[in-house]
N, C-alpha and C positions, 0 to 999 in steps of 0.2 A: 793712210798717209803716204805720199810718195817721196822720192829723193829730194824734191824741191823744198820740203818743209811745208807743203800745203795738203789739205785734206778735203774730202768731199763730205759735205754736211748739208743740213737744211738751211734754207735761206733766212738771213737776218740782215739788219742794217748795219752800216759802217759804225764802228765804235772807235774811240780815241786809241785804244790799245791795239787795233788792227783793222781789218776791213774784209770785205768780200769781193769777189769777182764773179758775175753770172755769165755763163756761156750759153747763149741763146741761138736757136736755129730759125732762120726766117721760113715761114710757111706761106702757102697760097692764100690769097683772098683774106688777108687778116692783118691788122695792125697788131693784134695780140700775139705775142711771140712765145713759141713753145720753149719751155725750160728744158734744157739738156742736163745741166748739172750746176752745182754751186762749188766753186772752189774757194774755201775760206783761207784768207791769209792770216796767219797766226801772228801773235804779237812778236814772236821771234821767227827766225827763218825768213820766209818771204815777206813778213810784216816789218822787217828791219828798216825799210826805206820810208821815211816820213818827209813831209814838207816842213817849211819853216814854222808855219802856224797851222794847227789842225783843229777841226771841230767835227764832232760826231753828227751824222746826217740821220736823225732818228724820225724817219718817216711815220713810224707807227704811233708817234705821240704828237706830231705836228697837227693832227686833225683837231686836237683839243687846245692847241695853243691859243687859237683866236678867241676862245672863251675866257682866257685868263689874262690877255695882254692889257686889257682895259684897267686892270688893277695897278698897273705900273705907271710911272710918269715918263715924260719925254720933252714936254714943253708945257706952257701954261695952258690949262683947259681951253679948248676952242681954237687954239693955234693950229697951224699945219706944219708937220714935220716932213722936210723934203730930203730925199736921198736921190742920187743920180744913178743912171743906167746907160751903158754905152753898148749897143749891139748893131750889127748890120741891118738896117731897115730897108735898104735898097741894095741893088746889085745882085750878084749870082747867089749870095749867101743869105738873102733876105727872108726866105722861107724858114731858115733855121732861127734867124733873128726873131721873126714873128711868133714862132713856137715858144722861144724863151720868154718873150714878152707876155705871152698868155699865162705862163706859170707865175710870173710875178704879179700880174694884174688879178689873178684869182686870189692869191694870198692877200693882197692889199684890200680887196673887196671884203674878204671874210674878217680881216683885222678891223676895218672901219665899221663894219656892220655890227661888230661886237662892242663897239664903243671906242675904238681906237686905242691910242697909247696915252693913258691918263686923261682921256677926254679929248685928245688932239688927233686929228685925221692924218694918216700917213699918205704922202703923195711921192710918186716916182717921176722924176723929170727924165725923160728919154732923149737921147741924142743918137744920131746915126753915125757910127764909125766906119760903116762900109766894109768891115773886116780888114781894114788897112791901118798900118800903125800911125802914119802921119795924121789921118782923119780922126782916129781914136784919141790921140794925144791933144789935138785941137779942141775936141769935144770935151775932154777931161779939163782942160784949162778953162773953157767956157762954164762948166758946171762949178768950178772952184771960185771963179771971180764973179760971175753974175748971179748964180743961184746959191752960192755960199754953202754947198753941202759939205758934209763931214765924212760921207761914205758913198761909194759908187760901186754898183754891180758891173761886172765885166766878164767876158767870156770867149775870146778868141786868142789863140796862143801868141802870135807875133805882136798884135796890138797890146796885149797884157804885158808881155816883156817890155815893150816900149814905154809902157805907162808906169811900171813898177818904180823906176828911179824918180819919176816926177812925184808919185805918191809918197815915197820915202822922204823927198826933200820937203814937201808940203805937210807931211804927217797926216795924210788922208787915207782912210781905210779903203782898200780895194777887195771886193768879195767876189771871187772867181767862181761862178756856178757851172761853167761849162768847158773852159779851156783845159786841155789835158797833156800838153807837150811835157816830157820829161824835163826839158829845159826851164820849166817853171819852178822846179824845186830849189829853194833857197834864192829865189829871184828877187825877193824884197822883204823888208822887215814888216812893211804895212800891207803886204799881199797875203790874204787868206785864201788858200786853195780849198775849196769846199768840195771838190770831186777828187777821186783817185787820179793821180797822174799815170801817164801810159808806161813809165818805168815800172810801175807796180803791176799793171794788167798784162803787159806784154810778156813778162816773165812767166805768168800763170798761163797765158795762151801758148807760149812756146813749149812749155812742159806738157801741155795737153796735145799739141799737135805732133810733137815728137814721140811721147810715151804712149798715147792713147790711139792717136790716128796713124802713127807710123810715118809721118812725113820726115823726109831726110834732105829734101832738095827745094827750099822754099824761094819763091821770087817775091819781089816787092815793087809796087808803084807808089810813089809818094810825091806829095806837093812840095815845091821848092820854097819852103817856109819853115818856121820854127817848129810847127806841129809835125809836118812830114819829116824833117830832118831829125827831130828828136826821136821819133818812133823808128827811123832807120837806124840810128845809133843803138837804141835799145834792142831792136830786133837782131841786129848783126852781133851784138854782144851776147845775148841771152841764147839764141839758137845755135850759134857755133860752139858756145860753151857746152851744150848738150851733145855735141858731136855732129850736128847738122850742118849744112852749107847753104850759103845764099847764092842761088842760081844766077840771079841778076837783080840788080836794084836800079829802076828806072824812074828819073824824075820828070815832073811835069808842072806846068804852071797853073795856079789856081784860076779858074774861070775859062779855061780852054773848053773847046767842044769836040775836038778830034783827038783821041789818044791812041790812034791805031799804030802810030810809028813806035811808041813805046811798047804797046801790047804785042806787036809783031816781033820785037826782040825778046819779049818774055816768052812767047810761044816757041821761038827758036831755041830757048834755053831748056825747054821741056821739064818745067818744074812739076812737083806733085802737089804743090799748094801755092796760093797767091794771097799775099797780104796787101790790102788796099788801104793806104794811109792818106785818104783824101777827105773831103767834106762836102756836103750839100749836093748840088746838081752834078758836080763833077763825079762823085761816087756812083750816081745812077748811071751816067753815061759810060763810065769805065766798065762796070759789070755787063752792061748791055753789049758794048762793043767787044769785050773779051769773049763772051759766048758766041757772038757772031763770027769772031775769027776762029773759033774752035778750040779756045782754051776751056777745057772741061774739068780742070782740077778743082780741088776744095778751095772755096774763098773764105778768107778771114778778114776781120777788121775789128775796130772799136766801136763805140755806140753810134758812130757815123753811119752805120747800116740801119739805124732806125730812121728810115726815110720818111719824109712828109708825103702827103697824098700825091701831089704833083710829081715828086720825085719817083715815087713808086710806079706811077703811070709810065714814066720813062724806062725805068728798069724792067718792069714787067716780070716774067717768070725767070729772067736771068738771075735774080737775086734769090730765087728759091734755093734753100739748102745752105745758104751763107751763114757762117758762124761768127759771132762777135762777142766781145767781152762788154760787161757793163756793171757798174758798182751798185747795183740795186737789187732788191728781191721783188716778189710780188707785192705791189702797193696795197696798202690797207683798203679793205672793201668799202668803208664809209667814205674814205677820200676819193676813190674812183666813182662812187655813186654820185657824190656832190659834183665832181668834175663833169660827168657825163650829163647830169641835170642842167649844168650851166652852159656847156659847150656843145652837147650832142655827140660827143666822141670820147674815145679812150685816151687817157693821158700817156705820154711817152716819157722815157727816162729823163730827158733834159727839162721837160716842163715840171716834173716832180722835183728835180734838183733846184730849179729856180724857185719854186714854191717853198721848199725847205729853207733856202737861203735867205728868203724874205722873212720867214717866220723867225729865223735865227736872229736875224738883225733886228727885228721888232723887239725881241726879248732883251737884246743888248742895249737898245735905246731906253727901254724901261729900267733896266738895271742901273744905267748910268744916272738916270734922273733920280732914281731912288737913293743913289749914293751921295747925291748933293754936289758932285763935281761937275765942272763945265762939260757940255757935250762937245767932244772933239773926236777926231780920228783915233788919237792915242787912248782916250778913255774908253772908247768902243772896242778897241782892240783888247785892252786889258780886261773889259768885262766878258769878252768872248773867251779869253784865255782862262779866266776864273771859273 
């Protein structure tokens, strides 16, 4: 155990009493990421930070959930139970949105193949939020008024923050399976953060960078949105508290293609490490351009370093050796086998998170029906809390 209250241990899934952060190293020619270490956040110390509503991600058991959800209710047998989902399906973040959608769709297929929820099929109604707050809130209102859903999956930080007040007003459950800005903590009563927020992971990464890697002068490039700004705030707080300094923090706009102006300033600051707080194609372009400019220090990030195939093709060998945090362990072998049989590829963290979130919501839908109360966002939230 180190001074931060964290300890190195074997991998296991998040629990309500705490969580884990996996620090992985990107290797050549592989989606499979080499495990460097597991930093377990205890129920005290690092584990002291929690979100408004929490739920354990038990990937080791979700493989069997589909076999049991058909014993619960959710609607009259033969009806369709609809829930909503808002992801970027077009634009620069569309590859991430497509990956998230795959996780949900895989879970729905297993649930329905096993008999659905009380004989009713589960259906996800997808809307394109384009990773923009205005588009996401518009899509949310459509799902509420037209599709009459009581729960919506969501997963980008600024859009989620914009949607949380609407969800609270309408008492509709928002299930966040991917957005990780520290600003999402306590952002809404009806917002369920199903992933570790970066306030949680940045603290662990800073401890590792400072104590294990000897970093003292870290630079940061971040998107000028709630995700990037939230990470910036957490990184500045945690790294300086250890005695390190932020060499420079450069902002960029999401969807840009040339980051050389910011990276040139970073190179001039001569950092010993660089944290990349961006997402999607932006991340791939940044690491590529950083190496082209001669920035050869250690690269850090969050799970945004789990690039999709198109993004990996852009980054190439520039991403090799990058370290990132992720709140998952090695996924259960049977889940990976089923996923590969269906898709022909290995699952990544964000897909497993969306799969887990769907399974969790399916259980909540069944629990509400079994209780005899009306199916509402409030009754779903209470079922998950219980």
